[in-house]
SERO-4910 file (N, C-alpha, C, O; in steps of 0.05 Angstrom, whole numbers):
BEGIN
 pado doro    nc1    nc2    nc3   cac1   cac2   cac3    cc1    cc2    cc3    oc1    oc2    oc3
  Met    A    775    325   -252    767    324   -224    738    315   -223    720    327   -236
  Leu    A    732    294   -207    705    283   -206    687    301   -190    663    303   -196
  Val    A    697    314   -169    681    331   -152    694    359   -151    717    362   -143
  Glu    A    679    379   -160    689    406   -159    682    419   -132    660    414   -122
  Lys    A    700    434   -121    696    445    -95    701    475    -96    723    485   -102
  Lys    A    680    491    -89    682    520    -89    691    528    -61    675    530    -43
  Phe    A    717    534    -58    727    541    -32    754    555    -34    767    554    -55
  Leu    A    761    569    -13    786    583    -12    809    563     -9    803    540      0
  Pro    A    833    570    -15    856    550    -13    858    537     14    868    515     16
  Ser    A    850    551     35    852    539     62    832    517     66    836    501     85
  Gly    A    811    515     50    791    494     53    767    503     68    747    488     69
  Phe    A    768    527     79    744    538     93    746    568     93    767    579     87
  Leu    A    725    581    101    725    610    102    735    619    129    721    618    149
  Asn    A    759    629    129    772    637    154    767    667    159    785    683    159
  Ile    A    741    673    163    732    701    168    724    703    197    708    687    206
  Pro    A    736    721    212    728    724    240    698    730    243    687    746    228
  Thr    A    686    717    262    658    722    268    655    748    284    673    755    299
  Pro    A    633    763    280    629    788    295    631    784    325    622    764    336
  Lys    A    644    803    339    647    802    368    620    802    381    602    818    374
  Gly    A    616    785    401    592    785    417    568    771    404    547    770    415
  Ile    A    572    760    380    550    747    366    543    721    380    560    706    389
  Asp    A    517    715    381    507    690    391    506    671    367    488    672    351
  Leu    A    527    654    365    529    638    341    506    618    337    497    614    315
  Val    A    497    607    359    474    588    357    450    602    345    437    591    327
  Lys    A    443    625    357    419    640    347    424    649    318    405    647    301
  Ala    A    448    658    311    454    667    284    451    644    264    441    648    242
  Ile    A    460    620    272    458    597    254    429    589    251    420    582    228
  Val    A    413    590    272    384    584    270    371    603    251    354    595    235
  Asp    A    377    629    254    365    649    236    373    645    207    357    648    189
  Leu    A    399    638    202    408    634    175    395    609    163    389    609    139
  Lys    A    390    589    179    377    565    169    349    572    159    340    562    138
  Lys    A    334    588    174    307    596    166    308    613    141    292    609    123
  Glu    A    327    632    140    329    650    118    335    635     92    325    642     71
  Lys    A    352    615     93    362    601     69    349    574     65    356    559     47
  Lys    A    329    568     82    315    542     80    336    519     80    337    503     62
  Ala    A    352    520    101    375    501    103    370    481    125    355    486    144
  Ile    A    383    458    122    382    438    143    411    429    149    428    427    131
  Ile    A    417    425    175    443    416    183    442    386    190    427    378    208
  Leu    A    458    370    176    460    342    182    488    337    194    508    346    183
  Ala    A    489    324    217    514    320    231    518    291    239    500    277    246
  His    A    543    283    236    551    256    244    555    254    274    561    275    287
  Tyr    A    551    231    285    555    226    314    583    234    324    587    238    348
  Tyr    A    602    235    306    629    241    314    636    270    315    659    278    321
  Gln    A    616    287    309    621    316    311    623    326    340    614    312    358
  Glu    A    633    350    344    634    362    370    605    364    381    586    367    365
  Ala    A    602    363    407    576    363    420    560    388    411    536    385    407
  Val    A    573    411    410    558    436    404    546    435    375    525    446    371
  Ile    A    560    421    357    549    418    330    526    398    329    506    402    316
  Gln    A    529    376    344    507    357    346    482    370    357    460    365    348
  Asp    A    486    388    376    463    401    389    448    420    371    424    424    374
  Ile    A    462    433    352    448    452    334    438    438    308    423    450    293
  Ala    A    446    413    304    438    399    280    408    392    279    396    388    300
  Asp    A    397    391    255    369    383    252    367    353    254    346    342    261
  Phe    A    388    339    246    389    310    248    417    301    253    436    310    240
  Val    A    421    282    272    446    270    278    445    240    273    425    228    282
  Gly    A    464    229    260    463    201    254    489    190    244    509    204    242
  Asp    A    489    164    236    512    152    224    511    155    194    493    169    184
  Ser    A    529    143    180    532    147    151    506    139    136    497    153    118
  Leu    A    495    116    143    470    107    130    448    126    134    434    134    116
  Ala    A    444    134    159    422    152    166    425    180    152    405    191    142
  Leu    A    449    190    150    454    216    137    447    213    107    435    232     96
  Ala    A    455    191     95    448    187     67    418    186     63    408    197     43
  Gln    A    404    172     81    375    170     79    362    197     82    343    203     68
  Trp    A    372    213    101    360    239    105    365    258     82    348    275     76
  Ala    A    387    255     69    393    272     46    372    268     24    367    287      8
  Thr    A    361    244     22    340    239      2    312    248     11    295    252     -6
  Lys    A    308    252     37    282    258     47    276    287     51    253    296     48
  Thr    A    296    303     57    292    331     64    282    348     41    290    343     18
  Asp    A    264    367     47    255    385     27    269    412     29    261    432     16
  Ala    A    291    413     45    306    437     47    320    444     20    325    426      4
  Asp    A    326    469     16    340    478     -8    370    474     -5    385    470    -24
  Val    A    379    475     20    408    474     26    413    453     47    399    451     67
  Ile    A    434    437     43    444    418     63    472    426     72    490    429     55
  Val    A    475    430     98    502    433    109    509    407    122    497    399    142
  Leu    A    529    394    111    537    367    121    561    370    139    583    375    130
  Cys    A    556    366    165    577    367    185    587    339    190    576    324    206
  Gly    A    609    332    176    620    306    178    647    307    164    663    324    169
  Val    A    651    288    145    675    289    128    667    291     99    643    289     93
  Asp    A    687    296     82    680    304     54    663    283     39    645    291     24
  Phe    A    669    257     43    653    238     27    624    238     34    607    231     18
  Met    A    617    246     59    589    248     67    575    271     52    552    268     44
  Gly    A    589    293     49    578    315     33    575    307      4    555    314     -9
  Glu    A    595    293     -7    593    283    -34    569    264    -38    555    266    -58
  Thr    A    565    246    -19    542    228    -20    516    243    -20    498    236    -35
  Ala    A    514    264     -3    489    280     -2    484    294    -29    462    295    -38
  Lys    A    506    304    -42    503    317    -68    495    297    -89    479    304   -107
  Ile    A    507    274    -88    500    253   -108    471    246   -106    457    242   -127
  Leu    A    460    243    -82    433    235    -77    413    258    -82    390    253    -89
  Ser    A    422    283    -78    404    306    -80    416    328    -98    424    349    -87
  Pro    A    419    323   -124    433    342   -141    419    369   -143    432    389   -150
  Glu    A    393    370   -137    379    395   -140    384    413   -116    376    437   -116
  Lys    A    396    402    -95    401    418    -70    429    428    -71    447    416    -83
  Arg    A    433    451    -57    461    461    -53    472    447    -29    459    447     -8
  Val    A    496    437    -31    508    422     -9    534    436     -1    552    440    -17
  Phe    A    535    444     24    559    457     36    571    439     57    558    424     70
  Val    A    598    441     59    613    427     80    630    448     94    645    463     81
  Pro    A    628    451    120    641    473    134    671    474    129    683    496    128
  Asp    A    684    451    127    713    450    122    719    427    104    717    404    112
  Leu    A    727    433     79    733    411     60    759    397     65    766    378     52
  Asn    A    774    407     85    798    392     93    790    368    111    807    351    118
  Ala    A    765    367    119    755    345    135    752    320    117    730    314    107
  Gly    A    775    307    112    775    283     96    770    258    112    758    260    133
  Cys    A    780    236    102    775    210    116    800    193    111    807    187     88
  Ser    A    813    184    133    837    168    130    831    141    115    847    131    100
  Leu    A    807    130    120    799    105    107    796    110     77    806     94     61
  Ala    A    781    131     70    778    137     41    805    142     28    810    134      5
  Asn    A    822    156     42    849    163     31    866    138     27    885    138     11
  Ser    A    860    116     42    876     92     40    868     76     15    880     54     10
  Cys    A    849     86     -1    840     71    -24    839     90    -49    817     98    -56
  Pro    A    862     96    -61    862    113    -85    847     99   -108    850     75   -111
  Ala    A    831    114   -122    815    102   -143    831     87   -164    823     65   -173
  Asp    A    853     98   -173    869     85   -194    880     58   -184    880     39   -199
  Ala    A    890     57   -159    900     32   -149    878     12   -144    881    -12   -149
  Phe    A    854     22   -136    832      4   -131    822     -8   -158    814    -31   -159
  Glu    A    822      9   -178    814     -1   -205    832    -23   -215    823    -43   -226
  Glu    A    858    -20   -211    877    -40   -218    873    -66   -202    875    -88   -213
  Phe    A    866    -62   -177    860    -85   -159    836   -100   -169    836   -125   -170
  Ile    A    816    -86   -177    791    -98   -187    797   -115   -213    785   -136   -217
  Arg    A    814   -105   -230    821   -118   -255    832   -146   -250    830   -164   -267
  Gln    A    844   -150   -227    855   -176   -220    834   -197   -214    839   -221   -213
  Tyr    A    809   -188   -209    787   -206   -202    763   -199   -219    743   -189   -209
  Pro    A    764   -205   -245    744   -195   -264    716   -207   -260    696   -195   -269
  Asp    A    714   -229   -246    688   -242   -242    676   -237   -215    659   -252   -205
  His    A    685   -216   -201    677   -210   -174    657   -186   -173    660   -167   -188
  Val    A    638   -188   -155    621   -165   -148    638   -146   -130    651   -155   -112
  Val    A    636   -120   -135    652   -101   -120    633    -87    -99    614    -73   -106
  Ile    A    639    -92    -74    624    -80    -52    643    -60    -38    664    -69    -28
  Ser    A    636    -35    -37    653    -15    -24    639     -2      0    615      4     -1
  Tyr    A    654      1     21    645     16     44    639     45     36    652     55     18
  Val    A    619     57     49    612     84     41    635    104     46    635    125     34
  Asn    A    654     97     63    676    114     69    696    114     46    719    105     50
  Thr    A    688    122     23    704    122     -1    699    148    -17    678    161    -13
  Thr    A    717    154    -35    713    177    -52    692    171    -74    685    148    -78
  Thr    A    683    192    -87    664    189   -109    676    172   -131    662    156   -143
  Ala    A    702    175   -136    716    160   -157    715    130   -151    712    114   -170
  Val    A    717    122   -126    716     94   -119    687     84   -121    682     61   -129
  Lys    A    668    101   -114    640     93   -117    632     87   -146    616     70   -151
  Val    A    644    102   -164    639     98   -192    648     70   -201    636     58   -219
  Leu    A    668     58   -187    678     32   -194    663      9   -179    670    -14   -183
  Thr    A    643     16   -164    631     -2   -145    603    -11   -154    589      3   -168
  Asp    A    596    -36   -147    570    -47   -154    549    -40   -132    526    -34   -139
  Val    A    557    -41   -107    539    -33    -86    555    -23    -62    576    -34    -55
  Val    A    546     -1    -51    558     11    -28    546      0     -2    523     -8     -3
  Val    A    561     -1     20    550    -10     45    560      9     67    579     24     64
  Thr    A    546      9     90    555     22    114    560      0    135    554    -23    130
  Ser    A    570      8    158    574    -12    179    547    -22    190    546    -43    202
  Thr    A    526     -6    186    499    -14    195    489    -37    178    476    -56    189
  Asn    A    494    -37    152    480    -56    134    500    -75    120    491    -91    103
  Ala    A    526    -73    125    546    -88    110    540   -118    110    540   -131     89
  Arg    A    536   -129    134    532   -158    135    507   -166    119    508   -186    104
  Gln    A    485   -152    123    460   -160    110    462   -157     80    451   -174     66
  Ile    A    476   -137     70    479   -134     41    497   -155     30    491   -166      9
  Val    A    518   -162     44    535   -184     34    519   -210     33    521   -225     14
  Glu    A    503   -215     54    487   -239     55    464   -239     35    451   -260     30
  Ser    A    457   -216     23    436   -215      3    445   -227    -23    429   -233    -40
  Phe    A    471   -230    -26    482   -244    -50    484   -274    -45    489   -282    -22
  Pro    A    480   -290    -65    482   -320    -62    509   -327    -51    529   -314    -57
  Pro    A    511   -348    -35    536   -356    -21    559   -360    -41    582   -356    -34
  Glu    A    553   -369    -65    574   -374    -84    585   -349    -98    604   -351   -113
  Thr    A    573   -326    -93    581   -301   -106    610   -294    -97    616   -293    -73
  Lys    A    626   -288   -117    654   -278   -111    653   -248   -106    641   -233   -122
  Ile    A    665   -239    -85    662   -211    -77    689   -199    -70    706   -211    -57
  Ile    A    692   -174    -80    714   -157    -71    702   -138    -50    681   -126    -56
  Phe    A    715   -134    -27    705   -116     -7    727    -96      0    750   -104      6
  Gly    A    720    -70     -1    740    -50      6    726    -25     16    702    -23     13
  Pro    A    741     -7     28    769     -9     33    777    -18     61    801    -22     67
  Asp    A    757    -22     79    764    -29    107    769    -58    111    750    -74    110
  Glu    A    794    -66    115    801    -94    118    790   -105    144    782   -129    145
  Asn    A    790    -89    166    780    -99    191    750   -106    189    742   -127    198
  Leu    A    735    -88    177    706    -94    174    702   -118    155    685   -135    161
  Gly    A    718   -119    134    715   -142    116    721   -169    129    707   -188    125
  Asn    A    742   -169    146    749   -193    161    727   -201    180    720   -224    183
  Tyr    A    715   -181    192    694   -186    212    669   -198    197    657   -217    207
  Ile    A    662   -187    174    639   -198    159    645   -226    149    628   -243    150
  Asn    A    670   -231    140    677   -258    132    674   -277    155    664   -300    151
  Ser    A    681   -269    179    679   -287    203    650   -293    210    644   -314    220
  Leu    A    632   -273    205    604   -277    212    589   -293    191    571   -308    198
  Thr    A    597   -290    166    581   -302    144    594   -327    132    580   -341    118
  Gly    A    619   -332    139    632   -355    127    641   -349     98    649   -368     84
  Arg    A    639   -324     90    648   -317     63    679   -315     62    692   -316     82
  Asn    A    689   -313     37    717   -310     34    722   -287     14    734   -290     -7
  Met    A    712   -263     22    714   -240      5    743   -232      2    759   -235     20
  Val    A    750   -222    -22    776   -211    -26    776   -183    -15    759   -167    -21
  Leu    A    796   -177      2    796   -152     17    817   -133      9    841   -140      5
  Trp    A    809   -108      6    829    -86      2    840    -79     29    826    -79     49
  Lys    A    866    -74     31    879    -69     57    879    -40     64    899    -26     61
  Gly    A    855    -31     73    853     -3     83    843     -3    112    834    -24    122
  Ala    A    846     20    125    837     21    153    832     50    161    842     69    149
  Cys    A    816     53    182    810     79    194    831     85    216    836     68    233
  His    A    843    108    216    864    114    235    854    114    264    869    108    282
  Val    A    828    121    268    817    121    295    814     93    305    824     87    327
  His    A    802     76    290    796     49    300    821     31    301    821     11    315
  Glu    A    841     38    285    866     24    286    882     29    311    899     13    319
  Arg    A    877     52    324    894     61    346    887     50    374    902     53    393
  Phe    A    864     36    376    856     27    403    876      7    414    886    -10    400
  Ser    A    881     11    440    901     -6    454    888    -28    469    872    -24    487
  Leu    A    894    -53    461    883    -76    475    892    -76    504    876    -81    522
  Glu    A    917    -70    509    927    -71    537    913    -51    555    906    -57    577
  Lys    A    909    -27    544    895     -6    560    866    -12    564    854     -5    585
  Ile    A    853    -24    544    825    -32    548    823    -54    569    805    -53    586
  Leu    A    842    -73    569    841    -94    590    846    -82    618    835    -91    637
  Glu    A    862    -61    619    866    -47    645    841    -34    654    834    -34    677
  Leu    A    826    -21    634    801     -9    641    780    -29    650    764    -24    669
  Lys    A    781    -53    638    763    -74    646    767    -82    676    749    -89    690
  Lys    A    793    -81    684    799    -87    712    788    -65    730    779    -70    752
  Glu    A    791    -40    721    782    -18    737    751    -16    738    740     -8    758
  Tyr    A    738    -24    716    709    -24    714    700    -53    707    692    -58    685
  Pro    A    701    -71    727    695    -99    721    666   -104    711    661   -125    699
  Asp    A    648    -86    717    620    -90    708    614    -77    681    592    -80    671
  Ala    A    634    -63    670    630    -49    645    630    -68    621    647    -86    620
  Leu    A    612    -64    603    611    -79    578    627    -64    557    626    -40    555
  Leu    A    642    -79    541    658    -66    519    642    -66    494    634    -87    483
  Leu    A    637    -42    483    623    -39    458    643    -30    437    659    -12    441
  Ala    A    644    -44    414    665    -39    394    653    -37    366    634    -51    359
  His    A    664    -18    351    657    -15    323    672    -36    306    695    -42    312
  Pro    A    659    -47    285    672    -68    269    696    -58    253    709    -75    240
  Glu    A    702    -32    253    727    -23    240    751    -28    258    774    -24    250
  Cys    A    746    -36    283    769    -42    302    783    -67    293    772    -84    279
  Lys    A    808    -70    303    823    -94    298    809   -118    311    794   -116    330
  Ser    A    815   -142    300    802   -166    309    807   -172    338    791   -184    352
  Val    A    831   -165    348    837   -170    376    819   -155    395    813   -164    417
  Ile    A    809   -132    386    790   -116    402    762   -128    399    748   -131    419
  Leu    A    755   -136    375    728   -147    370    724   -173    385    702   -179    394
  Lys    A    746   -189    388    744   -215    401    737   -212    431    724   -231    442
  Ile    A    744   -190    443    738   -187    472    714   -170    477    707   -165    500
  Ala    A    702   -159    455    679   -141    458    654   -157    467    650   -180    459
  Asp    A    638   -143    483    612   -155    490    591   -150    469    571   -165    467
  Phe    A    595   -129    453    577   -124    431    592   -109    409    607    -91    415
  Val    A    588   -117    384    601   -105    361    579    -94    343    560   -108    336
  Gly    A    581    -69    335    561    -58    317    568    -31    307    588    -19    315
  Ser    A    552    -21    288    556      6    277    552     27    299    544     20    321
  Thr    A    558     52    293    555     73    313    527     74    323    523     76    348
  Ser    A    507     73    306    479     74    314    472     49    330    456     50    348
  Ala    A    483     26    322    477      1    337    489      2    365    476     -8    383
  Leu    A    513     13    368    525     16    395    507     34    412    503     28    436
  Leu    A    497     55    401    480     74    416    454     60    424    445     62    447
  Ser    A    442     45    406    418     30    412    422      9    433    406      6    451
  Tyr    A    444     -5    431    450    -27    450    453    -15    478    442    -26    497
  Ala    A    469      7    480    473     19    506    448     29    518    444     28    543
  Thr    A    430     39    501    404     50    511    386     29    521    372     32    541
  Lys    A    385      6    507    367    -15    515    378    -34    537    363    -47    550
  Ser    A    404    -34    540    417    -52    559    410    -45    588    407    -21    595
  Ala    A    407    -65    604    403    -61    633    429    -54    647    429    -46    670
  Asn    A    451    -58    633    477    -52    645    480    -21    648    468     -6    632
  Asn    A    497    -13    667    500     16    672    527     27    665    531     51    667
  Glu    A    546     10    658    573     19    652    583      7    626    579    -17    620
  Phe    A    595     24    609    604     15    583    631     28    576    636     51    581
  Ile    A    648     12    564    673     21    552    668     22    522    659      2    511
  Val    A    672     45    509    664     48    482    688     51    463    703     70    465
  Ala    A    691     31    445    713     31    426    704     40    399    701     24    380
  Thr    A    700     66    397    696     79    371    702    109    376    710    116    398
  Glu    A    699    126    356    706    154    359    690    166    382    665    161    384
  Ser    A    703    181    399    691    189    425    668    208    422    654    213    442
  Gly    A    663    220    398    641    238    395    614    225    401    595    239    408
  Ile    A    612    199    397    586    185    402    579    186    432    555    183    438
  Leu    A    598    190    449    592    190    478    572    213    485    557    210    504
  His    A    573    234    470    554    257    475    525    247    473    509    252    491
  Glu    A    519    234    451    491    224    447    485    202    466    462    200    476
  Met    A    504    185    472    500    163    492    492    175    519    474    165    532
  Lys    A    506    196    527    500    208    553    474    223    552    459    224    572
  Glu    A    468    235    529    442    249    526    419    230    530    399    237    543
  Lys    A    421    207    518    399    187    519    399    171    545    379    159    553
  Asn    A    422    170    558    425    154    582    440    169    604    463    162    610
  Pro    A    428    190    615    442    207    634    451    193    660    469    202    673
  Asp    A    439    170    666    446    156    691    467    134    687    474    120    706
  Lys    A    475    130    662    495    110    656    523    122    652    526    145    647
  Ile    A    543    105    656    571    114    654    583    103    628    581     80    622
  Phe    A    595    122    613    608    115    587    637    123    588    643    146    593
  Ile    A    655    104    584    683    109    585    695    105    557    692     83    545
  Pro    A    709    125    546    721    122    520    745    102    521    762    105    539
  Ala    A    745     84    503    768     65    501    793     81    493    791     98    474
  Pro    A    816     77    506    840     93    500    855     83    476    855     59    470
  Pro    A    868    102    462    886     94    440    914     87    450    919     89    474
  Asn    A    931     79    432    959     72    439    974     96    449    992     93    465
  Asp    A    966    120    440    980    144    449    974    149    478    951    155    486
  Ser    A    994    147    495    990    149    524    983    177    533    976    180    557
  Thr    A    985    197    516    980    225    525    950    231    524    942    253    533
  Cys    A    934    214    513    905    220    510    888    197    520    895    173    516
  Ala    A    867    204    534    850    183    546    827    175    528    813    156    533
  Cys    A    823    190    506    802    184    487    813    183    459    836    189    454
  Asn    A    796    175    440    805    171    413    788    187    394    764    180    391
  Glu    A    799    208    382    783    226    365    793    225    337    816    220    331
  Cys    A    774    231    318    781    234    290    788    264    286    771    281    288
  Asn    A    814    269    279    822    296    275    809    309    251    807    334    250
  Phe    A    799    293    232    785    304    209    757    313    218    748    335    211
  Met    A    742    296    232    715    303    241    716    329    258    697    345    256
  Lys    A    736    332    274    738    354    293    747    380    280    749    401    293
  Leu    A    752    380    253    758    405    239    734    423    237    737    448    236
  Asn    A    710    412    237    686    428    236    681    442    263    683    429    284
  Thr    A    675    468    262    670    483    286    644    499    282    634    502    260
  Leu    A    634    510    304    610    527    303    615    551    286    598    560    271
  Glu    A    639    563    288    646    587    272    645    580    242    636    596    226
  Lys    A    656    557    235    656    549    207    628    543    196    622    548    173
  Val    A    611    532    213    583    527    205    569    553    200    555    556    180
  Tyr    A    574    573    217    563    600    213    572    612    187    556    621    171
  Asn    A    599    612    182    610    624    158    599    609    133    594    621    112
  Cys    A    597    583    136    587    566    114    560    575    105    554    578     81
  Leu    A    542    580    124    514    588    118    514    618    109    500    625     91
  Lys    A    529    634    123    529    663    117    539    669     89    526    685     75
  Tyr    A    561    657     81    574    663     56    570    642     34    579    644     12
  Glu    A    555    621     42    548    599     23    573    586     10    573    583    -14
  Met    A    592    580     26    616    567     17    627    551     41    622    559     64
  Pro    A    642    530     37    649    516     12    626    500      2    610    489     17
  Glu    A    623    498    -24    601    484    -37    612    462    -55    633    465    -68
  Leu    A    597    440    -57    605    417    -73    589    417   -100    566    424   -100
  Phe    A    603    410   -121    590    407   -148    600    381   -160    624    375   -160
  Ile    A    582    366   -171    589    340   -184    575    340   -211    551    346   -214
  Ser    A    590    334   -232    579    333   -259    557    312   -260    558    291   -246
  Glu    A    537    316   -277    515    297   -280    525    270   -290    515    249   -282
  Glu    A    545    270   -307    556    245   -318    567    228   -295    562    204   -294
  Ile    A    583    240   -278    595    226   -255    574    218   -235    574    196   -224
  Arg    A    555    237   -230    535    231   -210    518    207   -218    511    191   -201
  Glu    A    511    205   -243    495    182   -252    509    155   -248    497    135   -242
  Lys    A    536    156   -250    551    131   -245    554    125   -216    552    102   -207
  Ala    A    559    146   -200    563    143   -171    538    137   -156    539    124   -135
  Ile    A    515    145   -166    490    141   -151    480    112   -153    465    103   -135
  Lys    A    488     98   -173    478     70   -176    485     52   -152    466     40   -142
  Pro    A    510     51   -143    515     33   -120    503     44    -94    496     28    -76
  Ile    A    500     71    -92    487     82    -68    458     76    -68    446     68    -47
  Arg    A    445     79    -91    416     74    -93    411     44    -88    391     37    -75
  Arg    A    429     27    -98    425     -2    -93    427     -8    -63    412    -25    -53
  Met    A    446      5    -49    447      2    -20    421     10     -6    411     -5     11
  Leu    A    411     33    -14    387     43     -1    363     25     -7    346     21     11
  Glu    A    362     15    -31    339     -3    -38    341    -29    -22    321    -39    -12
  Ile    A    365    -41    -20    368    -66     -5    362    -61     25    349    -77     38
  Ser    A    372    -38     35    368    -31     63    338    -28     69    329    -37     90
  Glu    A    324    -15     51    295    -11     55    281    -38     54    263    -43     70
  Lys    A    289    -55     36    276    -81     33    281    -98     58    263   -113     66
  Leu    A    305    -95     70    312   -110     94    302    -97    120    306   -108    141
  Gly    A    291    -73    117    280    -59    140    302    -47    157    299    -44    182
  Leu    A    324    -39    145    347    -27    160    345      3    161    362     16    173
***
C-alpha cells in the first residue's frame, strides 16, 4: 500500500458530538491547542469554508501546504488532496475528516492500467492532472491542475510527445487551445460529466443576460457555448471582475458560496445536471466532510495519512516540478 491510513473501518470517527456544543468555537479552540490549520476546497459545504484558514482550488491548497508553519493540517477536500499535502509536508501531521471522500476522476485511472498505457508510448512525457492517486503520481513526469495545465503543456517544446491523463475533457480542451496532439487517457469527473446542455440552454433563455462560466473538465459541447472557461479560481476571479451581474456556473456548486461572498449583489445560478430531480450539481465525495467530522478529526487526531519516505520521494518530483514551473510563470 502506497499510502497508509490510520482510521476506523467506516473511514471516519463516528462519535457523537457532545450535546449543546458550539462546534465552531470548539474547532477554533482545538486549532489553537494543536497548532493546526484547516485547508478547504471551494467545493466544501459553506460552513466548512467559513471555518477554514484558507479556501482555494487544488493548486492553491498544494501551495499552502508548503507555506504553513502549522504542526497539523486538516485537509477538507478529497483524499488525493490530503495525500498531496503529506507528500509536500512530511514533517506535518495530515488529517482528512473522512477518508471515504475519494475522487471519481482519480478512481477512473488505476495505477496498474495507467502504467500499461504508458508502456505503449515509451518516448512520451507523462503529464497527469493532480486529481490522481499517489501511485499514479509516481508514474508521472509533471503534475498539473486546471489552473496551470495549459501553461505547463506549453512550457514543453511543440514537438514534445505527451501523454495526458486522466481527464479526457481537460486534455481535449488543452489540445484545442494549443494545437497539440497529446495522447489522452479516457477518464472523467462524474460532476462535470453530468451537466445537461439542454437544461443550460433553457436557463440561458430564462436568464438571457447571464454569462455561462464553465470548468474545463466539462464536455466539449458545454465548453463550446461557454462565455468563459477556466479553473475554479479563474471562474471566481472572472465573475468578480466582470461588469456582468448574472452568471450560470457549470462546475461543482460549492463554489457559489465564495462567489456570493465576494459578489453579494450579483446573481449566480448553478448549471443543472441531467438528473431532473436536482437543480444543482454536487460532488457526493466532497460533501462527505461535515463540521462534526472536522471536530472529531481534531479532537481525536484521526483519520491520519502516512506515506513512506521511499514513495514520497518519487511522488514529490512531479508535484515539485509543477510548483516550480507555476512559480516561474507567475501562476
